[in-house]
N, C-alpha and C positions, 0 to 999 in steps of 0.2 A: 504494500500500500504506500501511497505517496500522500504526505500531509500538506495541505494547502491552507494558507492563511492570508488574510487581507489586513492592511493597516487600519487603525482606528479612524483615520481621517476619511478613508473610503467608506467605512461603515456609517459615517454620519450622513452620507448621501444615498447609499443603497445597502440593504441588508445582505451580507454575505458571510455567514459564520464559518469558522474553520471546519474543514472536512477532510476525509481520507478517501482517495479515489485510486483507480488504476490507470495506467497509460505508459507508453514507452517514449513519448516525446511531449513537448509542451502543448502542441495542438490537441493530442488525445487527452491529456490531463485537463486542460481548460474546457474542452468539450464535455468531459464528464462532470466537471464542477458546474458548468452553465446549463447542463441538461434540464435542470429544474429551476433555473434562475436566469431567465432571459433579460431581466432588468440589469443584473450585474454584467452580463455579457456585453450589453450595449454601452455600459460605462467603461469597461476595460478594453474592448475591441471595437475597431471601426467597422464600417459597412462592408469592407472587403475582408474582414476577419483578421486584420493585422492589429498589433498592440498600438493603442493610441499614443500619440506623441507625449502626452502628459502622464503616461503610466510606465512603470518599470516592473519587470518580472525577474526574480532571482531563483536559481536552483542551488541549494546548499550554499548560499551566500555569494554566488557568482552570477553576474547579470547575463541574461540570455543574449546570444549574438544574432539570431534570426528572428527579428521582430515582425517579419512579413509572413513567412510560411510556418513559423513556430516549430521548426524541425529539430531544435536542440534536444538531444536525448535526456531522458529523466530516469535515473536508476531507481529500482525498487527501494523503498525505504527513504527516499529523498524528501527534503522539505522544499516546497515551492512557496515563495513569498511574493505577494503582489502589493505594490505601493504606488502612491501617486507622487510623481516627480514635482517638487515644489521649486519655484524660481521667483526671483524678484530682486529688488534693489534696495 
């Protein structure tokens, strides 16, 4: 199983509790998470299914490389963390 968690600042906008899912890459993992949470999908992914510019996805603390196809491998037992990228001056 893969543990998926969202930061608190995302939770203020859309309910997405931590969960455990299966999948071999980021696309499969996120599809499993969003299977029952379309609102969270729309917040994290754009209309083409890519990670939105203001979002970041990490696997065991390392940021994913493929933000478009979500092909980065996710090993069993991994932790996937989704956060909102904050910027400003």
